[in-house]
N, C-alpha and C positions, 0 to 999 in steps of 0.2 A: 236865580238861574236854575233851570230845570235839570233833571238828572241827565237827559241826553246831551244837553249843551255843556254840562259839567264834564261829561265823559269826552266830548269832542275837544274841549279846552285842555283836559289832561292829556289827550292824545297829541294835541298840538305841542304842548310843552315837552312831551316825550320825544316827538320828532325833532324839535329844536335841540334837545339835549343830545340825541344820537348824531345829528349833523355836526354839532360842535365837537363831539368825541371823534367822529370820523375825520374832522379837519385838524386834529391835534398834530403838530409837525414832528413830534418825537416818536410817533408810532408809524413805522414804515408800512408800505402796502404788502410786503411779504408777511409781516406779522398778522395783518388782517386776513391775508389769504390762508394762513395756518388756522386762524380762528374760524373762518368760514368753512374750512375742511373738516371740522369736528363732526363726529357721527350724529350729534343732536341735530345739526342743520340738515344733514342728509335725510333724517326722518321728517323734518318740517318741510323740506323742499317738495314733498309729494303733494301737499295741499297749499303750498305757498302762493302759487299763481291764482288759485281760486280765491284765497283770502285777500290777496292784493286787489283783484277785480271787485270783490264784494265790498271792500272798504272804499274803493273809488266810487262805486255806485251809490253807497250810503252817503258819502260826502257830497256827491253831486246832487242827490235828492235834498239833503239838508241845505246846500248852497242855493238851490232853486227855491226852496221854501223860504229861506231868508230873503232872497231877492223879492219874492212875492210879498212877504211881510213889509219889507222896506217900501215897496211901491204902494201897498195898501195904506200904511200909516203916513206916508208922505202926502198922498192925496187927501187923506182925512185931516192931516195937520194943516194943509193949505185952506181947506174949507172952514175948519174951526177958527183958524187965525183970521180969516176974512170976516167971519160972522162976529167973533169976539163977544159971544153971548154968555158962554159957560167957561170961565177961566180954569176951573178944576178939571173939566173934561179935556181942555187943551193940554194941561200939564200931564194928565194921564196918557193922552195920545203921544205927547212928546217923549214920555218915559218908554212907552212901547216902541216908538220909533228908534230910540237910542238902543234898546235891547235887540231889536231886529237888525240894526246896523252892526252891533257888536257880534251877533250871531253870524251875520254875513261875513264879517272879517275873519271870525274864527273858522268857519267852514271853508272859506276861500283859501286862507293861509294853510289850513290843514291839508286841503286837496293839493295845493301847490307844493308844500313841503313833503308830502307823501310821494309825489312824482319825483321831486328832487332827490329824496332819500333812496328811492329805487334806482334812479339813474346814478347816484353817487356810489352805491354798492356795486353796480355793474362796472363803472369806471375804475373803481379800486381793484376789482377782480381782474379786469383787463390790464390795468397798469402792472399788477403783480406778475401776471403772465408775461407781459412784455419785458419786464425787468429780468425775469427768469430766462426768457429767450435771449435777451441781450447778454446775460452772463454766459449762456451756452455758446452764443455766437462769438463772444469775446474769446472764450477758451478755444473754439474752433479756429478763430482768426489767428490766435497765438500759435496754435499747433501748425496751422497752414504756413505762417511766417517762418516757424522753425524748420518745417519741411522744405520751404522755398530756399532758406539759407543753406540748408544741408545740400539740396540739389545744386545750388550755385557753387558751393565749395567742391562738390563732386564734379561739376562741369569744368571748374578751373583745373582740378586735378587731371581730368580727361584731356583738357586742352594741352596741359603740360606734357602728358604722356604722348599725345598725338604729335606735339612738336618734337619730342625726343624720338618718337618713331619716324617722323619725317627726316630728322637728322640721321638716324640710323639707316633709313632707306637710302638717303644720299650716299652715305658711306658704303652701304652694300652695293649700290649701283656703280660707284667708282671701283670698288673691289671686283665687281662682276666684269666691268670693262677691262680692268687689268688682267683678270683671269681669261677673258676672251682673247685679249691680245697675246697673252702667254700661250694660250691654246693654239692660236694661229701660228705663232712662232715655233711651237713644238711640232705642229703639223709640217711646217716648212722644213725644220731640221730633220724630222722623221722621214720626210720624202727624200731629202738629200742623202740621209744615211741609207735609206732603202736603195736609192739609185747606186750609191757607192758600194753597198753590199752586193747588189746584182752585178755590178761591174766586176767586183772582186771575185764573185762566184764564177763569172765568165772567164776571168783571167786564170782562176784556179783550174777550171775545166780545160782551158787551152794548155796550161802548163802540165796538167795531168796527161793529156793526149800526147804532148811533146815528150813527156817523160817516158810514157809507154813506148813511143816510137824509138826513142834513144835506147831504151832498155832492150828492145827487140834488135836494134842495130848493133848494140854492144854484144848481145848474145850471138848474133850472126858472125860478127867479126871475131869474137872469141872462138867460135867453132871453126872458122876458116884458119885462124892462127894455129889452133891445135892440129888441124888437118895438114897444114904446111909443115909443122914441126914433125909430124909423123912421117911425111914424105921424105923430109930431109934425113931423118934417122934411117929410113929404109935405104935411101940412096947411099948413105955413108957405109952402111953395112955391106951393100953390094960392091962398092969400090974396094973394100978390104979383101 
């Protein structure tokens, strides 16, 4: 195996190892998210996309070269097998065909696992973010439920208060009706009292006028009586 294909095989084994590590069930996506958030990965991320595309291009070139080798030695193998003149050449071609097929599988699986590895890292990152968002949404939902329960309790209290207010309003309405009726009755009584007072005032005025007349009449009679007495006394004196 040449150095380049040994490097590709090592890269393939490293990819398989990383995929198996990423698939370990006891390492949650949040842990991987913390690992990916290290400052080292931030420095690598600046040229990560270029390195990813470069490795893909190299693997595609190696894969196409392996495909070319497989086709080449497959056609040569068929010709030498049909001729059957040189068995050693046939075995040599068979060995090269086996190597080219091996290289084809190595490059093909390396390319496939490289794409899978990139997609797996992306999915793990997205899953960690979704789990974090789910936790935030769960907290928000719990807070919303608590707030909703609190609002429902407050609504029940308000309903009770409104019921009490309605009962108090009915009581106040009944009291207002009674007060209105009492007011009407008081107005009626006040009117009657006013009429009676007016009538009494008229009677007092009439009695006052009559009293003044009687007083004048009494003074006149008293004056006449005193005049008559004076006359009688004068006449008595004259008769003596």
